[in-house]
C-alpha positions as CSV (number, residue, x, y, z in Angstrom):
1,X,0.1,0.0,-0.1
2,X,1.5,3.5,-0.9
3,X,0.8,6.2,1.5
4,X,2.1,9.6,-0.2
5,X,5.1,7.8,-1.6
6,X,5.6,5.6,1.4
7,X,5.0,1.9,1.5
8,X,3.2,-0.1,4.1
9,X,4.1,-4.0,4.0
10,X,2.1,-6.6,6.0
11,X,4.1,-9.9,6.1
12,X,2.5,-13.2,5.5
13,X,3.0,-16.2,7.7
14,X,5.7,-18.7,6.6
15,X,4.3,-21.3,9.1
16,X,1.2,-22.6,10.4
17,X,1.4,-20.1,13.4
18,X,-0.3,-16.8,13.6
19,X,2.1,-14.0,13.5
20,X,2.4,-10.2,13.1
21,X,4.9,-8.2,11.0
22,X,4.8,-4.8,9.3
23,X,7.3,-2.6,7.6
24,X,7.0,1.1,6.8
25,X,9.3,2.1,4.1
26,X,9.7,5.7,3.7
27,X,11.9,8.1,1.8
28,X,14.2,8.5,4.9
29,X,14.4,4.9,6.1
30,X,12.5,1.7,7.3
31,X,10.5,1.1,10.4
32,X,9.6,-2.5,11.4
33,X,6.8,-3.6,13.8
34,X,7.1,-7.0,15.3
35,X,8.2,-9.5,12.5
36,X,6.8,-12.9,13.2
37,X,7.9,-16.3,14.4
38,X,11.4,-17.7,13.9
39,X,9.9,-19.2,10.8
40,X,9.6,-15.7,9.3
41,X,13.1,-14.6,10.1
42,X,14.8,-15.6,6.9
43,X,12.2,-14.1,4.7
44,X,12.1,-10.8,6.5
45,X,15.8,-10.5,6.6
46,X,15.9,-11.2,2.7
47,X,13.3,-8.3,2.4
48,X,15.4,-6.0,4.6
49,X,18.7,-6.8,2.8
50,X,17.0,-6.3,-0.7
51,X,16.4,-2.8,0.7
52,X,19.9,-2.0,2.1
53,X,19.6,-4.0,5.4
54,X,19.1,-1.0,7.6
55,X,16.1,-0.4,9.8
56,X,15.8,3.0,11.6
57,X,13.5,1.7,14.4
58,X,12.1,-1.7,15.1
59,X,9.1,-1.6,17.5
60,X,8.1,-4.7,19.3
61,X,4.5,-4.8,20.9
62,X,5.0,-7.6,23.2
63,X,7.2,-10.6,23.9
64,X,5.2,-13.5,22.4
65,X,7.1,-15.7,20.1
66,X,5.0,-14.8,17.0
67,X,6.1,-11.2,17.5
68,X,9.8,-11.5,18.5
69,X,11.0,-14.8,16.9
70,X,12.0,-13.3,13.6
71,X,14.0,-10.3,15.1
72,X,15.7,-12.8,17.3
73,X,17.1,-14.7,14.3
74,X,18.1,-11.5,12.6
75,X,20.0,-10.1,15.4
76,X,21.7,-13.5,15.8
77,X,22.9,-13.5,12.2
78,X,23.9,-9.7,12.4
79,X,23.4,-9.1,8.7
80,X,21.0,-6.3,9.1
81,X,21.8,-2.9,10.7
82,X,19.0,-2.0,13.2
83,X,19.4,1.6,14.8
84,X,17.3,0.8,17.8
85,X,14.7,-1.6,19.2
86,X,11.8,0.0,21.0
87,X,9.8,-2.0,23.6
88,X,8.8,-2.3,27.2
89,X,8.8,-6.0,28.2
90,X,8.2,-7.3,31.7
91,X,11.2,-9.1,33.3
92,X,11.9,-12.6,32.5
93,X,10.9,-13.7,36.1
94,X,7.6,-12.3,35.7
95,X,7.1,-14.2,32.4
96,X,8.1,-17.4,34.1
97,X,5.5,-16.9,36.8
98,X,2.6,-15.5,34.9
99,X,2.7,-16.3,31.1
100,X,0.3,-18.8,29.8
101,X,1.7,-19.5,26.3
102,X,4.2,-22.3,26.6
103,X,6.5,-21.0,23.8
104,X,6.7,-17.5,25.3
105,X,9.4,-17.9,27.9
106,X,12.0,-19.7,25.8
107,X,11.4,-17.0,23.0
108,X,11.9,-14.1,25.5
109,X,14.9,-15.8,26.9
110,X,16.4,-16.4,23.2
111,X,15.4,-12.6,22.5
112,X,17.3,-11.3,25.4
113,X,20.3,-13.6,24.6
114,X,20.3,-12.3,21.0
115,X,20.1,-8.7,22.1
116,X,23.0,-9.0,24.6
117,X,25.2,-10.9,22.2
118,X,24.7,-8.4,19.5
119,X,25.1,-5.4,21.5
120,X,21.8,-4.0,20.0
121,X,20.7,-0.6,21.3
122,X,17.2,-0.7,23.0
123,X,15.0,2.1,24.1
124,X,12.2,1.6,26.5
125,X,8.9,2.7,25.4
126,X,6.4,4.5,27.5
127,X,2.9,5.8,27.0
128,X,3.0,9.3,25.4
129,X,6.7,8.7,24.0
130,X,7.2,10.5,20.8
131,X,9.9,9.4,18.3
132,X,10.9,10.2,14.8
133,X,12.6,7.7,12.4
134,X,12.6,7.1,8.8
135,X,10.8,10.2,8.3
136,X,7.8,8.9,10.3
137,X,6.6,10.5,13.5
138,X,5.7,7.8,16.1
139,X,3.6,8.2,19.4
140,X,3.3,5.4,21.9
141,X,-0.2,5.1,23.0
142,X,-0.2,2.4,25.7
143,X,1.7,1.5,29.0
144,X,4.2,-1.4,28.8
145,X,5.8,-3.0,31.9
146,X,3.9,-5.4,34.2
147,X,0.6,-6.4,32.8
148,X,-2.4,-7.5,35.0
149,X,-3.1,-10.5,33.0
150,X,-0.7,-11.5,30.2
151,X,2.0,-10.0,28.0
152,X,-0.5,-9.0,25.3
153,X,-1.1,-6.0,27.4
154,X,2.6,-4.7,27.1
155,X,4.2,-2.6,24.4
């Protein structure tokens, strides 16, 4: 979809799992939102590398495997340059105690290991936060941190 010259891409699943992944490609750079499961990593990475391999901002809505699995694989391979990851996830201890989806804790552990090993810059989001990246203006609309029920409530 073209938006005044910018492009919005919604990624298709590469596995039987649900997933979420979007890219906003503007004249000044690329923004990615989530990205999908580990099965989407190779396809998403190829998409990014075809466009120069640079991501101005990568926003992660929450730590479920179908949102962070792809970026974990991309961080491990280190072929794309991500200026910053934006998110506010609860601590791993909270996930271990409260998360209901079995795959979420191992996915979150793998994500944090990949972030640490890659030296990736991270920025903690908070409600009302404003950012500019890739020629886009972004405003965070929700609170992250510790959810009352599950990690679908975080940003």
